[in-house]
PyMOL CGO cylinders between C-alpha atoms (Angstrom):
from pymol import cmd
from pymol.cgo import CYLINDER

trace = [
    CYLINDER, -16.15, -15.44, 5.54, -12.95, -17.18, 6.65, 0.3, 1, 1, 1, 1, 1, 1,
    CYLINDER, -12.95, -17.18, 6.65, -9.42, -16.36, 5.55, 0.3, 1, 1, 1, 1, 1, 1,
    CYLINDER, -9.42, -16.36, 5.55, -5.99, -17.33, 6.85, 0.3, 1, 1, 1, 1, 1, 1,
    CYLINDER, -5.99, -17.33, 6.85, -3.51, -14.74, 8.06, 0.3, 1, 1, 1, 1, 1, 1,
    CYLINDER, -3.51, -14.74, 8.06, 0.19, -14.94, 8.89, 0.3, 1, 1, 1, 1, 1, 1,
    CYLINDER, 0.19, -14.94, 8.89, 2.39, -12.08, 10.10, 0.3, 1, 1, 1, 1, 1, 1,
    CYLINDER, 2.39, -12.08, 10.10, 6.14, -12.32, 9.66, 0.3, 1, 1, 1, 1, 1, 1,
    CYLINDER, 6.14, -12.32, 9.66, 8.91, -10.94, 11.85, 0.3, 1, 1, 1, 1, 1, 1,
    CYLINDER, 8.91, -10.94, 11.85, 8.51, -7.66, 13.71, 0.3, 1, 1, 1, 1, 1, 1,
    CYLINDER, 8.51, -7.66, 13.71, 4.95, -7.15, 12.45, 0.3, 1, 1, 1, 1, 1, 1,
    CYLINDER, 4.95, -7.15, 12.45, 3.90, -9.52, 15.22, 0.3, 1, 1, 1, 1, 1, 1,
    CYLINDER, 3.90, -9.52, 15.22, 5.27, -7.03, 17.77, 0.3, 1, 1, 1, 1, 1, 1,
    CYLINDER, 5.27, -7.03, 17.77, 2.84, -4.39, 16.44, 0.3, 1, 1, 1, 1, 1, 1,
    CYLINDER, 2.84, -4.39, 16.44, -0.23, -6.43, 17.40, 0.3, 1, 1, 1, 1, 1, 1,
    CYLINDER, -0.23, -6.43, 17.40, -2.25, -4.99, 20.28, 0.3, 1, 1, 1, 1, 1, 1,
    CYLINDER, -2.25, -4.99, 20.28, -2.81, -7.08, 23.39, 0.3, 1, 1, 1, 1, 1, 1,
    CYLINDER, -2.81, -7.08, 23.39, -6.10, -8.95, 23.24, 0.3, 1, 1, 1, 1, 1, 1,
    CYLINDER, -6.10, -8.95, 23.24, -6.29, -8.97, 19.44, 0.3, 1, 1, 1, 1, 1, 1,
    CYLINDER, -6.29, -8.97, 19.44, -7.57, -11.84, 17.30, 0.3, 1, 1, 1, 1, 1, 1,
    CYLINDER, -7.57, -11.84, 17.30, -4.11, -13.34, 16.70, 0.3, 1, 1, 1, 1, 1, 1,
    CYLINDER, -4.11, -13.34, 16.70, -2.89, -13.39, 20.32, 0.3, 1, 1, 1, 1, 1, 1,
    CYLINDER, -2.89, -13.39, 20.32, -3.23, -17.17, 20.69, 0.3, 1, 1, 1, 1, 1, 1,
    CYLINDER, -3.23, -17.17, 20.69, -0.83, -17.87, 17.81, 0.3, 1, 1, 1, 1, 1, 1,
    CYLINDER, -0.83, -17.87, 17.81, 0.74, -14.57, 16.65, 0.3, 1, 1, 1, 1, 1, 1,
    CYLINDER, 0.74, -14.57, 16.65, 3.64, -16.15, 14.74, 0.3, 1, 1, 1, 1, 1, 1,
    CYLINDER, 3.64, -16.15, 14.74, 1.60, -18.89, 13.09, 0.3, 1, 1, 1, 1, 1, 1,
    CYLINDER, 1.60, -18.89, 13.09, -1.05, -19.20, 10.42, 0.3, 1, 1, 1, 1, 1, 1,
    CYLINDER, -1.05, -19.20, 10.42, -4.40, -18.12, 11.84, 0.3, 1, 1, 1, 1, 1, 1,
    CYLINDER, -4.40, -18.12, 11.84, -7.91, -18.78, 10.58, 0.3, 1, 1, 1, 1, 1, 1,
    CYLINDER, -7.91, -18.78, 10.58, -9.87, -15.56, 10.92, 0.3, 1, 1, 1, 1, 1, 1,
    CYLINDER, -9.87, -15.56, 10.92, -13.52, -14.66, 10.36, 0.3, 1, 1, 1, 1, 1, 1,
    CYLINDER, -13.52, -14.66, 10.36, -14.02, -11.35, 8.59, 0.3, 1, 1, 1, 1, 1, 1,
    CYLINDER, -14.02, -11.35, 8.59, -17.01, -9.55, 7.07, 0.3, 1, 1, 1, 1, 1, 1,
    CYLINDER, -17.01, -9.55, 7.07, -18.03, -10.65, 3.57, 0.3, 1, 1, 1, 1, 1, 1,
    CYLINDER, -18.03, -10.65, 3.57, -17.06, -7.44, 1.73, 0.3, 1, 1, 1, 1, 1, 1,
    CYLINDER, -17.06, -7.44, 1.73, -13.71, -7.04, 3.52, 0.3, 1, 1, 1, 1, 1, 1,
    CYLINDER, -13.71, -7.04, 3.52, -10.68, -5.33, 2.02, 0.3, 1, 1, 1, 1, 1, 1,
    CYLINDER, -10.68, -5.33, 2.02, -7.10, -5.35, 3.23, 0.3, 1, 1, 1, 1, 1, 1,
    CYLINDER, -7.10, -5.35, 3.23, -7.91, -2.11, 5.08, 0.3, 1, 1, 1, 1, 1, 1,
    CYLINDER, -7.91, -2.11, 5.08, -10.71, -3.96, 6.91, 0.3, 1, 1, 1, 1, 1, 1,
    CYLINDER, -10.71, -3.96, 6.91, -8.30, -6.75, 7.83, 0.3, 1, 1, 1, 1, 1, 1,
    CYLINDER, -8.30, -6.75, 7.83, -5.71, -4.32, 9.24, 0.3, 1, 1, 1, 1, 1, 1,
    CYLINDER, -5.71, -4.32, 9.24, -8.41, -2.64, 11.33, 0.3, 1, 1, 1, 1, 1, 1,
    CYLINDER, -8.41, -2.64, 11.33, -9.62, -6.00, 12.66, 0.3, 1, 1, 1, 1, 1, 1,
    CYLINDER, -9.62, -6.00, 12.66, -6.07, -7.00, 13.56, 0.3, 1, 1, 1, 1, 1, 1,
    CYLINDER, -6.07, -7.00, 13.56, -5.47, -3.65, 15.28, 0.3, 1, 1, 1, 1, 1, 1,
    CYLINDER, -5.47, -3.65, 15.28, -2.58, -2.72, 12.99, 0.3, 1, 1, 1, 1, 1, 1,
    CYLINDER, -2.58, -2.72, 12.99, -1.95, 0.83, 11.85, 0.3, 1, 1, 1, 1, 1, 1,
    CYLINDER, -1.95, 0.83, 11.85, -2.75, 1.65, 8.23, 0.3, 1, 1, 1, 1, 1, 1,
    CYLINDER, -2.75, 1.65, 8.23, 0.58, 3.53, 8.24, 0.3, 1, 1, 1, 1, 1, 1,
    CYLINDER, 0.58, 3.53, 8.24, 2.54, 0.37, 9.00, 0.3, 1, 1, 1, 1, 1, 1,
    CYLINDER, 2.54, 0.37, 9.00, 5.14, -0.57, 6.38, 0.3, 1, 1, 1, 1, 1, 1,
    CYLINDER, 5.14, -0.57, 6.38, 4.73, -4.07, 4.95, 0.3, 1, 1, 1, 1, 1, 1,
    CYLINDER, 4.73, -4.07, 4.95, 4.13, -5.90, 1.74, 0.3, 1, 1, 1, 1, 1, 1,
    CYLINDER, 4.13, -5.90, 1.74, 1.43, -8.48, 1.26, 0.3, 1, 1, 1, 1, 1, 1,
    CYLINDER, 1.43, -8.48, 1.26, 1.09, -11.78, -0.46, 0.3, 1, 1, 1, 1, 1, 1,
    CYLINDER, 1.09, -11.78, -0.46, -2.44, -12.98, -1.12, 0.3, 1, 1, 1, 1, 1, 1,
    CYLINDER, -2.44, -12.98, -1.12, -2.70, -16.54, -2.38, 0.3, 1, 1, 1, 1, 1, 1,
    CYLINDER, -2.70, -16.54, -2.38, 1.05, -16.51, -3.11, 0.3, 1, 1, 1, 1, 1, 1,
    CYLINDER, 1.05, -16.51, -3.11, 0.84, -13.38, -5.29, 0.3, 1, 1, 1, 1, 1, 1,
    CYLINDER, 0.84, -13.38, -5.29, 2.39, -10.04, -4.34, 0.3, 1, 1, 1, 1, 1, 1,
    CYLINDER, 2.39, -10.04, -4.34, -0.17, -7.23, -4.17, 0.3, 1, 1, 1, 1, 1, 1,
    CYLINDER, -0.17, -7.23, -4.17, 1.32, -3.83, -5.18, 0.3, 1, 1, 1, 1, 1, 1,
    CYLINDER, 1.32, -3.83, -5.18, 1.18, -1.23, -2.41, 0.3, 1, 1, 1, 1, 1, 1,
    CYLINDER, 1.18, -1.23, -2.41, -0.73, 1.29, -4.56, 0.3, 1, 1, 1, 1, 1, 1,
    CYLINDER, -0.73, 1.29, -4.56, -3.79, -1.01, -4.66, 0.3, 1, 1, 1, 1, 1, 1,
    CYLINDER, -3.79, -1.01, -4.66, -3.28, -2.95, -1.45, 0.3, 1, 1, 1, 1, 1, 1,
    CYLINDER, -3.28, -2.95, -1.45, -5.60, -1.06, 0.94, 0.3, 1, 1, 1, 1, 1, 1,
    CYLINDER, -5.60, -1.06, 0.94, -8.61, -1.48, -1.34, 0.3, 1, 1, 1, 1, 1, 1,
    CYLINDER, -8.61, -1.48, -1.34, -7.82, -5.05, -2.42, 0.3, 1, 1, 1, 1, 1, 1,
    CYLINDER, -7.82, -5.05, -2.42, -10.95, -7.13, -1.80, 0.3, 1, 1, 1, 1, 1, 1,
    CYLINDER, -10.95, -7.13, -1.80, -10.60, -10.35, 0.14, 0.3, 1, 1, 1, 1, 1, 1,
    CYLINDER, -10.60, -10.35, 0.14, -12.49, -13.55, -0.66, 0.3, 1, 1, 1, 1, 1, 1,
    CYLINDER, -12.49, -13.55, -0.66, -13.43, -16.72, 1.19, 0.3, 1, 1, 1, 1, 1, 1,
    CYLINDER, -13.43, -16.72, 1.19, -10.39, -18.93, 1.68, 0.3, 1, 1, 1, 1, 1, 1,
    CYLINDER, -10.39, -18.93, 1.68, -7.76, -16.29, 0.85, 0.3, 1, 1, 1, 1, 1, 1,
    CYLINDER, -7.76, -16.29, 0.85, -4.31, -16.86, 2.34, 0.3, 1, 1, 1, 1, 1, 1,
    CYLINDER, -4.31, -16.86, 2.34, -2.81, -13.52, 3.45, 0.3, 1, 1, 1, 1, 1, 1,
    CYLINDER, -2.81, -13.52, 3.45, 0.82, -13.13, 4.50, 0.3, 1, 1, 1, 1, 1, 1,
    CYLINDER, 0.82, -13.13, 4.50, 2.10, -9.75, 5.71, 0.3, 1, 1, 1, 1, 1, 1,
    CYLINDER, 2.10, -9.75, 5.71, 5.87, -9.23, 5.60, 0.3, 1, 1, 1, 1, 1, 1,
    CYLINDER, 5.87, -9.23, 5.60, 7.88, -6.24, 6.85, 0.3, 1, 1, 1, 1, 1, 1,
    CYLINDER, 7.88, -6.24, 6.85, 10.18, -4.54, 4.35, 0.3, 1, 1, 1, 1, 1, 1,
    CYLINDER, 10.18, -4.54, 4.35, 13.76, -5.72, 4.32, 0.3, 1, 1, 1, 1, 1, 1,
    CYLINDER, 13.76, -5.72, 4.32, 16.18, -3.01, 5.38, 0.3, 1, 1, 1, 1, 1, 1,
    CYLINDER, 16.18, -3.01, 5.38, 19.88, -2.94, 5.72, 0.3, 1, 1, 1, 1, 1, 1,
    CYLINDER, 19.88, -2.94, 5.72, 22.95, -2.55, 3.71, 0.3, 1, 1, 1, 1, 1, 1,
]
cmd.load_cgo(trace, "trace")
């Protein structure tokens, strides 16, 4: 299935060299992923650590972190991963 993925800010710097988003790491990327993929599957395909701090928007809806890893993805989903805001 195909989804779109966008990483925001310093998350791009966490991508490994040679990964699927290297051609356009700061843009919206169309990505093929297995049919029964979860967010965990997506992170593995992107080469990002499961321990990485971020929040996710899927189809413009925030997905709570306690269910995020097992959240199923569907054909045409738009996924945006955003680092947490820190500062004071």
